[in-house]
mmJSON file of the N, C-alpha and C atoms, coordinates in Angstrom:
{"data_MODEL":{"atom_site":{
"group_PDB":["ATOM","ATOM","ATOM","ATOM","ATOM","ATOM","ATOM","ATOM","ATOM","ATOM","ATOM","ATOM","ATOM","ATOM","ATOM","ATOM","ATOM","ATOM","ATOM","ATOM","ATOM","ATOM","ATOM","ATOM","ATOM","ATOM","ATOM","ATOM","ATOM","ATOM","ATOM","ATOM","ATOM","ATOM","ATOM","ATOM","ATOM","ATOM","ATOM","ATOM","ATOM","ATOM","ATOM","ATOM","ATOM","ATOM","ATOM","ATOM","ATOM","ATOM","ATOM","ATOM","ATOM","ATOM","ATOM","ATOM","ATOM","ATOM","ATOM","ATOM","ATOM","ATOM","ATOM","ATOM","ATOM","ATOM","ATOM","ATOM","ATOM","ATOM","ATOM","ATOM","ATOM","ATOM","ATOM","ATOM","ATOM","ATOM","ATOM","ATOM","ATOM","ATOM","ATOM","ATOM","ATOM","ATOM","ATOM","ATOM","ATOM","ATOM","ATOM","ATOM","ATOM","ATOM","ATOM","ATOM","ATOM","ATOM","ATOM","ATOM","ATOM","ATOM","ATOM","ATOM","ATOM","ATOM","ATOM","ATOM","ATOM","ATOM","ATOM","ATOM","ATOM","ATOM","ATOM","ATOM","ATOM","ATOM","ATOM","ATOM","ATOM","ATOM","ATOM","ATOM","ATOM","ATOM","ATOM","ATOM","ATOM","ATOM","ATOM","ATOM","ATOM","ATOM","ATOM","ATOM","ATOM","ATOM","ATOM","ATOM","ATOM","ATOM","ATOM","ATOM","ATOM","ATOM","ATOM","ATOM","ATOM","ATOM","ATOM","ATOM","ATOM","ATOM","ATOM","ATOM","ATOM","ATOM","ATOM","ATOM","ATOM","ATOM","ATOM","ATOM","ATOM","ATOM","ATOM","ATOM","ATOM","ATOM","ATOM","ATOM","ATOM","ATOM","ATOM","ATOM","ATOM","ATOM","ATOM","ATOM","ATOM","ATOM","ATOM","ATOM","ATOM","ATOM","ATOM","ATOM","ATOM","ATOM","ATOM","ATOM"],
"id":[1,2,3,4,5,6,7,8,9,10,11,12,13,14,15,16,17,18,19,20,21,22,23,24,25,26,27,28,29,30,31,32,33,34,35,36,37,38,39,40,41,42,43,44,45,46,47,48,49,50,51,52,53,54,55,56,57,58,59,60,61,62,63,64,65,66,67,68,69,70,71,72,73,74,75,76,77,78,79,80,81,82,83,84,85,86,87,88,89,90,91,92,93,94,95,96,97,98,99,100,101,102,103,104,105,106,107,108,109,110,111,112,113,114,115,116,117,118,119,120,121,122,123,124,125,126,127,128,129,130,131,132,133,134,135,136,137,138,139,140,141,142,143,144,145,146,147,148,149,150,151,152,153,154,155,156,157,158,159,160,161,162,163,164,165,166,167,168,169,170,171,172,173,174,175,176,177,178,179,180,181,182,183,184,185,186,187,188,189,190,191,192],
"type_symbol":["N","C","C","N","C","C","N","C","C","N","C","C","N","C","C","N","C","C","N","C","C","N","C","C","N","C","C","N","C","C","N","C","C","N","C","C","N","C","C","N","C","C","N","C","C","N","C","C","N","C","C","N","C","C","N","C","C","N","C","C","N","C","C","N","C","C","N","C","C","N","C","C","N","C","C","N","C","C","N","C","C","N","C","C","N","C","C","N","C","C","N","C","C","N","C","C","N","C","C","N","C","C","N","C","C","N","C","C","N","C","C","N","C","C","N","C","C","N","C","C","N","C","C","N","C","C","N","C","C","N","C","C","N","C","C","N","C","C","N","C","C","N","C","C","N","C","C","N","C","C","N","C","C","N","C","C","N","C","C","N","C","C","N","C","C","N","C","C","N","C","C","N","C","C","N","C","C","N","C","C","N","C","C","N","C","C","N","C","C","N","C","C"],
"label_atom_id":["N","CA","C","N","CA","C","N","CA","C","N","CA","C","N","CA","C","N","CA","C","N","CA","C","N","CA","C","N","CA","C","N","CA","C","N","CA","C","N","CA","C","N","CA","C","N","CA","C","N","CA","C","N","CA","C","N","CA","C","N","CA","C","N","CA","C","N","CA","C","N","CA","C","N","CA","C","N","CA","C","N","CA","C","N","CA","C","N","CA","C","N","CA","C","N","CA","C","N","CA","C","N","CA","C","N","CA","C","N","CA","C","N","CA","C","N","CA","C","N","CA","C","N","CA","C","N","CA","C","N","CA","C","N","CA","C","N","CA","C","N","CA","C","N","CA","C","N","CA","C","N","CA","C","N","CA","C","N","CA","C","N","CA","C","N","CA","C","N","CA","C","N","CA","C","N","CA","C","N","CA","C","N","CA","C","N","CA","C","N","CA","C","N","CA","C","N","CA","C","N","CA","C","N","CA","C","N","CA","C","N","CA","C","N","CA","C","N","CA","C","N","CA","C"],
"label_alt_id":[null,null,null,null,null,null,null,null,null,null,null,null,null,null,null,null,null,null,null,null,null,null,null,null,null,null,null,null,null,null,null,null,null,null,null,null,null,null,null,null,null,null,null,null,null,null,null,null,null,null,null,null,null,null,null,null,null,null,null,null,null,null,null,null,null,null,null,null,null,null,null,null,null,null,null,null,null,null,null,null,null,null,null,null,null,null,null,null,null,null,null,null,null,null,null,null,null,null,null,null,null,null,null,null,null,null,null,null,null,null,null,null,null,null,null,null,null,null,null,null,null,null,null,null,null,null,null,null,null,null,null,null,null,null,null,null,null,null,null,null,null,null,null,null,null,null,null,null,null,null,null,null,null,null,null,null,null,null,null,null,null,null,null,null,null,null,null,null,null,null,null,null,null,null,null,null,null,null,null,null,null,null,null,null,null,null,null,null,null,null,null,null],
"label_comp_id":["TYR","TYR","TYR","VAL","VAL","VAL","PRO","PRO","PRO","GLU","GLU","GLU","GLY","GLY","GLY","VAL","VAL","VAL","GLY","GLY","GLY","ILE","ILE","ILE","GLN","GLN","GLN","VAL","VAL","VAL","MET","MET","MET","ASP","ASP","ASP","SER","SER","SER","GLU","GLU","GLU","GLY","GLY","GLY","ILE","ILE","ILE","ILE","ILE","ILE","PHE","PHE","PHE","VAL","VAL","VAL","SER","SER","SER","CYS","CYS","CYS","LYS","LYS","LYS","MET","MET","MET","HIS","HIS","HIS","ARG","ARG","ARG","MET","MET","MET","LEU","LEU","LEU","TYR","TYR","TYR","GLN","GLN","GLN","GLY","GLY","GLY","LEU","LEU","LEU","SER","SER","SER","ALA","ALA","ALA","LEU","LEU","LEU","ASP","ASP","ASP","LEU","LEU","LEU","ASN","ASN","ASN","PHE","PHE","PHE","SER","SER","SER","SER","SER","SER","ASN","ASN","ASN","THR","THR","THR","VAL","VAL","VAL","GLU","GLU","GLU","PHE","PHE","PHE","GLN","GLN","GLN","THR","THR","THR","PHE","PHE","PHE","ASP","ASP","ASP","MET","MET","MET","THR","THR","THR","PHE","PHE","PHE","VAL","VAL","VAL","TYR","TYR","TYR","ASN","ASN","ASN","ASP","ASP","ASP","LEU","LEU","LEU","GLU","GLU","GLU","ILE","ILE","ILE","VAL","VAL","VAL","ILE","ILE","ILE","ASP","ASP","ASP","LEU","LEU","LEU","ASP","ASP","ASP"],
"label_asym_id":["A","A","A","A","A","A","A","A","A","A","A","A","A","A","A","A","A","A","A","A","A","A","A","A","A","A","A","A","A","A","A","A","A","A","A","A","A","A","A","A","A","A","A","A","A","A","A","A","A","A","A","A","A","A","A","A","A","A","A","A","A","A","A","A","A","A","A","A","A","A","A","A","A","A","A","A","A","A","A","A","A","A","A","A","A","A","A","A","A","A","A","A","A","A","A","A","A","A","A","A","A","A","A","A","A","A","A","A","A","A","A","A","A","A","A","A","A","A","A","A","A","A","A","A","A","A","A","A","A","A","A","A","A","A","A","A","A","A","A","A","A","A","A","A","A","A","A","A","A","A","A","A","A","A","A","A","A","A","A","A","A","A","A","A","A","A","A","A","A","A","A","A","A","A","A","A","A","A","A","A","A","A","A","A","A","A","A","A","A","A","A","A"],
"label_entity_id":["1","1","1","1","1","1","1","1","1","1","1","1","1","1","1","1","1","1","1","1","1","1","1","1","1","1","1","1","1","1","1","1","1","1","1","1","1","1","1","1","1","1","1","1","1","1","1","1","1","1","1","1","1","1","1","1","1","1","1","1","1","1","1","1","1","1","1","1","1","1","1","1","1","1","1","1","1","1","1","1","1","1","1","1","1","1","1","1","1","1","1","1","1","1","1","1","1","1","1","1","1","1","1","1","1","1","1","1","1","1","1","1","1","1","1","1","1","1","1","1","1","1","1","1","1","1","1","1","1","1","1","1","1","1","1","1","1","1","1","1","1","1","1","1","1","1","1","1","1","1","1","1","1","1","1","1","1","1","1","1","1","1","1","1","1","1","1","1","1","1","1","1","1","1","1","1","1","1","1","1","1","1","1","1","1","1","1","1","1","1","1","1"],
"label_seq_id":[1,1,1,2,2,2,3,3,3,4,4,4,5,5,5,6,6,6,7,7,7,8,8,8,9,9,9,10,10,10,11,11,11,12,12,12,13,13,13,14,14,14,15,15,15,16,16,16,17,17,17,18,18,18,19,19,19,20,20,20,21,21,21,22,22,22,23,23,23,24,24,24,25,25,25,26,26,26,27,27,27,28,28,28,29,29,29,30,30,30,31,31,31,32,32,32,33,33,33,34,34,34,35,35,35,36,36,36,37,37,37,38,38,38,39,39,39,40,40,40,41,41,41,42,42,42,43,43,43,44,44,44,45,45,45,46,46,46,47,47,47,48,48,48,49,49,49,50,50,50,51,51,51,52,52,52,53,53,53,54,54,54,55,55,55,56,56,56,57,57,57,58,58,58,59,59,59,60,60,60,61,61,61,62,62,62,63,63,63,64,64,64],
"pdbx_PDB_ins_code":[null,null,null,null,null,null,null,null,null,null,null,null,null,null,null,null,null,null,null,null,null,null,null,null,null,null,null,null,null,null,null,null,null,null,null,null,null,null,null,null,null,null,null,null,null,null,null,null,null,null,null,null,null,null,null,null,null,null,null,null,null,null,null,null,null,null,null,null,null,null,null,null,null,null,null,null,null,null,null,null,null,null,null,null,null,null,null,null,null,null,null,null,null,null,null,null,null,null,null,null,null,null,null,null,null,null,null,null,null,null,null,null,null,null,null,null,null,null,null,null,null,null,null,null,null,null,null,null,null,null,null,null,null,null,null,null,null,null,null,null,null,null,null,null,null,null,null,null,null,null,null,null,null,null,null,null,null,null,null,null,null,null,null,null,null,null,null,null,null,null,null,null,null,null,null,null,null,null,null,null,null,null,null,null,null,null,null,null,null,null,null,null],
"Cartn_x":[-1.196,0.118,0.788,1.634,2.437,3.693,4.251,5.482,6.599,7.414,8.531,9.541,10.305,11.365,11.016,9.805,9.44,10.12,10.748,11.45,11.887,12.668,13.189,14.697,15.414,16.864,17.268,18.193,18.693,20.106,20.357,21.669,22.343,23.674,24.423,24.548,25.307,25.426,26.117,26.834,27.509,26.681,25.495,24.629,24.888,25.649,25.943,24.885,24.283,23.234,23.872,23.402,23.945,22.881,21.602,20.527,19.501,19.118,18.071,16.995,15.75,14.611,13.705,13.447,12.541,11.313,10.153,8.894,8.397,8.198,7.765,6.288,5.605,4.174,3.377,3.529,2.921,1.547,0.587,-0.771,-1.119,-1.708,-2.211,-3.537,-3.728,-4.991,-5.771,-5.099,-5.823,-4.978,-5.667,-5.018,-5.884,-5.282,-6.052,-6.371,-7.032,-7.447,-6.244,-6.254,-5.202,-5.888,-5.727,-6.402,-5.482,-5.865,-5.104,-5.865,-5.496,-6.203,-5.265,-5.652,-4.816,-5.325,-6.251,-6.804,-5.933,-4.91,-4.054,-2.612,-1.878,-0.467,0.455,-0.104,0.682,1.214,2.52,3.126,2.766,2.224,1.813,2.087,2.819,3.144,2.142,1.583,0.631,1.045,0.809,1.132,-0.132,0.059,-1.055,-0.562,-1.482,-1.156,-1.534,-0.691,-0.933,-0.671,-1.564,-1.356,-1.241,-0.379,-0.169,0.295,0.206,0.725,1.663,2.557,3.484,3.625,3.993,4.127,5.546,6.536,7.933,8.699,9.612,10.473,11.916,12.645,14.057,14.91,15.785,16.654,18.1,18.803,20.217,20.993,21.971,22.805,24.217,24.737,26.082,26.926,27.791,28.613,30.037,30.31,31.663,31.952],
"Cartn_y":[3.574,3.217,2.187,1.374,0.392,1.108,0.728,1.382,1.331,2.371,2.463,1.344,1.025,0.042,-1.333,-1.519,-2.81,-2.936,-4.063,-4.207,-5.617,-5.72,-7.001,-6.868,-7.905,-7.911,-9.133,-8.932,-10.014,-10.344,-11.643,-12.081,-12.952,-12.959,-13.848,-15.225,-16.119,-17.491,-17.581,-16.527,-16.506,-15.816,-15.354,-14.698,-13.218,-12.62,-11.186,-10.427,-9.43,-8.641,-7.692,-7.74,-6.821,-5.939,-6.212,-5.332,-5.211,-3.98,-3.717,-2.867,-3.274,-2.516,-2.165,-0.877,-0.432,0.207,-0.148,0.407,1.429,2.649,3.728,4.036,4.424,4.751,3.602,2.437,1.208,0.993,0.528,0.242,-1.211,-1.919,-3.269,-3.163,-4.03,-4.052,-5.332,-6.415,-7.66,-8.712,-9.641,-10.738,-11.969,-13.058,-14.287,-14.897,-16.013,-16.666,-16.984,-16.46,-16.71,-17.191,-18.464,-19.08,-19.067,-18.332,-18.298,-19.123,-20.392,-21.32,-21.785,-21.575,-21.946,-23.197,-23.918,-25.091,-26.335,-26.265,-27.425,-27.089,-28.074,-27.881,-28.352,-28.852,-29.359,-28.199,-28.228,-27.187,-27.456,-26.451,-26.598,-25.288,-25.364,-24.173,-24.011,-22.81,-22.517,-21.224,-21.15,-19.934,-19.112,-17.842,-16.96,-15.916,-15.316,-14.291,-12.918,-11.935,-10.572,-9.652,-8.714,-7.735,-6.349,-5.538,-4.187,-3.3,-2.0,-1.008,-0.095,0.558,1.485,2.71,3.832,5.083,5.309,4.917,5.122,3.822,3.543,2.369,2.84,2.51,2.892,1.641,1.664,0.525,0.929,0.14,0.381,-0.851,-0.653,-1.747,-1.556,-2.584,-2.537,-3.621,-3.226,-4.19,-4.27,-3.703,-3.744,-5.077],
"Cartn_z":[-20.158,-20.656,-19.748,-20.363,-19.639,-19.148,-18.001,-17.524,-18.562,-18.574,-19.524,-19.283,-20.306,-20.168,-20.691,-21.221,-21.789,-23.144,-23.383,-24.649,-24.936,-25.999,-26.47,-26.604,-26.206,-26.352,-27.169,-28.122,-28.969,-28.516,-28.267,-27.801,-28.846,-28.815,-29.699,-29.043,-29.653,-29.151,-27.797,-27.394,-26.095,-25.02,-25.366,-24.401,-24.225,-25.14,-25.062,-25.86,-25.226,-25.872,-26.876,-28.135,-29.133,-29.781,-29.549,-30.013,-28.898,-28.577,-27.595,-28.25,-28.099,-28.625,-27.452,-27.264,-26.208,-26.837,-26.302,-26.78,-25.763,-26.212,-25.331,-25.557,-24.489,-24.502,-25.127,-24.531,-25.028,-24.403,-25.205,-24.749,-25.049,-24.06,-24.302,-25.04,-26.04,-26.765,-26.519,-26.232,-26.034,-25.345,-24.692,-23.988,-24.171,-24.673,-24.856,-23.495,-23.502,-22.262,-21.386,-20.199,-19.22,-17.953,-17.642,-16.501,-15.289,-14.265,-13.012,-11.985,-11.868,-11.015,-9.907,-8.665,-7.527,-6.809,-7.406,-6.727,-6.891,-7.735,-7.974,-7.617,-7.08,-6.749,-7.868,-8.956,-10.074,-10.904,-11.172,-12.002,-13.453,-14.11,-15.499,-16.23,-17.338,-18.108,-19.239,-19.355,-20.416,-21.097,-22.389,-23.13,-23.34,-23.644,-23.961,-24.953,-25.663,-26.646,-26.106,-26.402,-25.958,-27.146,-27.377,-28.443,-27.833,-28.425,-27.938,-29.076,-28.857,-29.803,-29.035,-29.76,-29.128,-30.016,-29.41,-30.141,-30.635,-29.875,-30.242,-30.048,-30.985,-30.892,-30.914,-29.858,-29.739,-29.936,-30.942,-31.241,-30.999,-30.183,-29.897,-30.34,-31.237,-31.738,-31.206,-30.53,-29.957,-30.617,-31.532,-32.265,-31.736,-30.578,-29.995,-29.363],
"occupancy":[1.0,1.0,1.0,1.0,1.0,1.0,1.0,1.0,1.0,1.0,1.0,1.0,1.0,1.0,1.0,1.0,1.0,1.0,1.0,1.0,1.0,1.0,1.0,1.0,1.0,1.0,1.0,1.0,1.0,1.0,1.0,1.0,1.0,1.0,1.0,1.0,1.0,1.0,1.0,1.0,1.0,1.0,1.0,1.0,1.0,1.0,1.0,1.0,1.0,1.0,1.0,1.0,1.0,1.0,1.0,1.0,1.0,1.0,1.0,1.0,1.0,1.0,1.0,1.0,1.0,1.0,1.0,1.0,1.0,1.0,1.0,1.0,1.0,1.0,1.0,1.0,1.0,1.0,1.0,1.0,1.0,1.0,1.0,1.0,1.0,1.0,1.0,1.0,1.0,1.0,1.0,1.0,1.0,1.0,1.0,1.0,1.0,1.0,1.0,1.0,1.0,1.0,1.0,1.0,1.0,1.0,1.0,1.0,1.0,1.0,1.0,1.0,1.0,1.0,1.0,1.0,1.0,1.0,1.0,1.0,1.0,1.0,1.0,1.0,1.0,1.0,1.0,1.0,1.0,1.0,1.0,1.0,1.0,1.0,1.0,1.0,1.0,1.0,1.0,1.0,1.0,1.0,1.0,1.0,1.0,1.0,1.0,1.0,1.0,1.0,1.0,1.0,1.0,1.0,1.0,1.0,1.0,1.0,1.0,1.0,1.0,1.0,1.0,1.0,1.0,1.0,1.0,1.0,1.0,1.0,1.0,1.0,1.0,1.0,1.0,1.0,1.0,1.0,1.0,1.0,1.0,1.0,1.0,1.0,1.0,1.0,1.0,1.0,1.0,1.0,1.0,1.0],
"B_iso_or_equiv":[0.0,0.0,0.0,0.0,0.0,0.0,0.0,0.0,0.0,0.0,0.0,0.0,0.0,0.0,0.0,0.0,0.0,0.0,0.0,0.0,0.0,0.0,0.0,0.0,0.0,0.0,0.0,0.0,0.0,0.0,0.0,0.0,0.0,0.0,0.0,0.0,0.0,0.0,0.0,0.0,0.0,0.0,0.0,0.0,0.0,0.0,0.0,0.0,0.0,0.0,0.0,0.0,0.0,0.0,0.0,0.0,0.0,0.0,0.0,0.0,0.0,0.0,0.0,0.0,0.0,0.0,0.0,0.0,0.0,0.0,0.0,0.0,0.0,0.0,0.0,0.0,0.0,0.0,0.0,0.0,0.0,0.0,0.0,0.0,0.0,0.0,0.0,0.0,0.0,0.0,0.0,0.0,0.0,0.0,0.0,0.0,0.0,0.0,0.0,0.0,0.0,0.0,0.0,0.0,0.0,0.0,0.0,0.0,0.0,0.0,0.0,0.0,0.0,0.0,0.0,0.0,0.0,0.0,0.0,0.0,0.0,0.0,0.0,0.0,0.0,0.0,0.0,0.0,0.0,0.0,0.0,0.0,0.0,0.0,0.0,0.0,0.0,0.0,0.0,0.0,0.0,0.0,0.0,0.0,0.0,0.0,0.0,0.0,0.0,0.0,0.0,0.0,0.0,0.0,0.0,0.0,0.0,0.0,0.0,0.0,0.0,0.0,0.0,0.0,0.0,0.0,0.0,0.0,0.0,0.0,0.0,0.0,0.0,0.0,0.0,0.0,0.0,0.0,0.0,0.0,0.0,0.0,0.0,0.0,0.0,0.0,0.0,0.0,0.0,0.0,0.0,0.0],
"pdbx_formal_charge":[null,null,null,null,null,null,null,null,null,null,null,null,null,null,null,null,null,null,null,null,null,null,null,null,null,null,null,null,null,null,null,null,null,null,null,null,null,null,null,null,null,null,null,null,null,null,null,null,null,null,null,null,null,null,null,null,null,null,null,null,null,null,null,null,null,null,null,null,null,null,null,null,null,null,null,null,null,null,null,null,null,null,null,null,null,null,null,null,null,null,null,null,null,null,null,null,null,null,null,null,null,null,null,null,null,null,null,null,null,null,null,null,null,null,null,null,null,null,null,null,null,null,null,null,null,null,null,null,null,null,null,null,null,null,null,null,null,null,null,null,null,null,null,null,null,null,null,null,null,null,null,null,null,null,null,null,null,null,null,null,null,null,null,null,null,null,null,null,null,null,null,null,null,null,null,null,null,null,null,null,null,null,null,null,null,null,null,null,null,null,null,null],
"auth_seq_id":[1,1,1,2,2,2,3,3,3,4,4,4,5,5,5,6,6,6,7,7,7,8,8,8,9,9,9,10,10,10,11,11,11,12,12,12,13,13,13,14,14,14,15,15,15,16,16,16,17,17,17,18,18,18,19,19,19,20,20,20,21,21,21,22,22,22,23,23,23,24,24,24,25,25,25,26,26,26,27,27,27,28,28,28,29,29,29,30,30,30,31,31,31,32,32,32,33,33,33,34,34,34,35,35,35,36,36,36,37,37,37,38,38,38,39,39,39,40,40,40,41,41,41,42,42,42,43,43,43,44,44,44,45,45,45,46,46,46,47,47,47,48,48,48,49,49,49,50,50,50,51,51,51,52,52,52,53,53,53,54,54,54,55,55,55,56,56,56,57,57,57,58,58,58,59,59,59,60,60,60,61,61,61,62,62,62,63,63,63,64,64,64],
"auth_comp_id":["TYR","TYR","TYR","VAL","VAL","VAL","PRO","PRO","PRO","GLU","GLU","GLU","GLY","GLY","GLY","VAL","VAL","VAL","GLY","GLY","GLY","ILE","ILE","ILE","GLN","GLN","GLN","VAL","VAL","VAL","MET","MET","MET","ASP","ASP","ASP","SER","SER","SER","GLU","GLU","GLU","GLY","GLY","GLY","ILE","ILE","ILE","ILE","ILE","ILE","PHE","PHE","PHE","VAL","VAL","VAL","SER","SER","SER","CYS","CYS","CYS","LYS","LYS","LYS","MET","MET","MET","HIS","HIS","HIS","ARG","ARG","ARG","MET","MET","MET","LEU","LEU","LEU","TYR","TYR","TYR","GLN","GLN","GLN","GLY","GLY","GLY","LEU","LEU","LEU","SER","SER","SER","ALA","ALA","ALA","LEU","LEU","LEU","ASP","ASP","ASP","LEU","LEU","LEU","ASN","ASN","ASN","PHE","PHE","PHE","SER","SER","SER","SER","SER","SER","ASN","ASN","ASN","THR","THR","THR","VAL","VAL","VAL","GLU","GLU","GLU","PHE","PHE","PHE","GLN","GLN","GLN","THR","THR","THR","PHE","PHE","PHE","ASP","ASP","ASP","MET","MET","MET","THR","THR","THR","PHE","PHE","PHE","VAL","VAL","VAL","TYR","TYR","TYR","ASN","ASN","ASN","ASP","ASP","ASP","LEU","LEU","LEU","GLU","GLU","GLU","ILE","ILE","ILE","VAL","VAL","VAL","ILE","ILE","ILE","ASP","ASP","ASP","LEU","LEU","LEU","ASP","ASP","ASP"],
"auth_asym_id":["A","A","A","A","A","A","A","A","A","A","A","A","A","A","A","A","A","A","A","A","A","A","A","A","A","A","A","A","A","A","A","A","A","A","A","A","A","A","A","A","A","A","A","A","A","A","A","A","A","A","A","A","A","A","A","A","A","A","A","A","A","A","A","A","A","A","A","A","A","A","A","A","A","A","A","A","A","A","A","A","A","A","A","A","A","A","A","A","A","A","A","A","A","A","A","A","A","A","A","A","A","A","A","A","A","A","A","A","A","A","A","A","A","A","A","A","A","A","A","A","A","A","A","A","A","A","A","A","A","A","A","A","A","A","A","A","A","A","A","A","A","A","A","A","A","A","A","A","A","A","A","A","A","A","A","A","A","A","A","A","A","A","A","A","A","A","A","A","A","A","A","A","A","A","A","A","A","A","A","A","A","A","A","A","A","A","A","A","A","A","A","A"],
"auth_atom_id":["N","CA","C","N","CA","C","N","CA","C","N","CA","C","N","CA","C","N","CA","C","N","CA","C","N","CA","C","N","CA","C","N","CA","C","N","CA","C","N","CA","C","N","CA","C","N","CA","C","N","CA","C","N","CA","C","N","CA","C","N","CA","C","N","CA","C","N","CA","C","N","CA","C","N","CA","C","N","CA","C","N","CA","C","N","CA","C","N","CA","C","N","CA","C","N","CA","C","N","CA","C","N","CA","C","N","CA","C","N","CA","C","N","CA","C","N","CA","C","N","CA","C","N","CA","C","N","CA","C","N","CA","C","N","CA","C","N","CA","C","N","CA","C","N","CA","C","N","CA","C","N","CA","C","N","CA","C","N","CA","C","N","CA","C","N","CA","C","N","CA","C","N","CA","C","N","CA","C","N","CA","C","N","CA","C","N","CA","C","N","CA","C","N","CA","C","N","CA","C","N","CA","C","N","CA","C","N","CA","C","N","CA","C","N","CA","C","N","CA","C","N","CA","C"],
"pdbx_PDB_model_num":[1,1,1,1,1,1,1,1,1,1,1,1,1,1,1,1,1,1,1,1,1,1,1,1,1,1,1,1,1,1,1,1,1,1,1,1,1,1,1,1,1,1,1,1,1,1,1,1,1,1,1,1,1,1,1,1,1,1,1,1,1,1,1,1,1,1,1,1,1,1,1,1,1,1,1,1,1,1,1,1,1,1,1,1,1,1,1,1,1,1,1,1,1,1,1,1,1,1,1,1,1,1,1,1,1,1,1,1,1,1,1,1,1,1,1,1,1,1,1,1,1,1,1,1,1,1,1,1,1,1,1,1,1,1,1,1,1,1,1,1,1,1,1,1,1,1,1,1,1,1,1,1,1,1,1,1,1,1,1,1,1,1,1,1,1,1,1,1,1,1,1,1,1,1,1,1,1,1,1,1,1,1,1,1,1,1,1,1,1,1,1,1]
}}}
């Protein structure tokens, strides 16, 4: 299992969080190619895909 507290937060245009989703008892299933190369000093951003499943989804909506 992945440590608790992994989730997604949705913010409005002012940066205020109004929806929080936490995934409990989450398991990683796959990770695309992720190259960790330290031979270059050039900063380069790369994306990767990750798949996972979770047993419980907790959604908190704050409309105040």
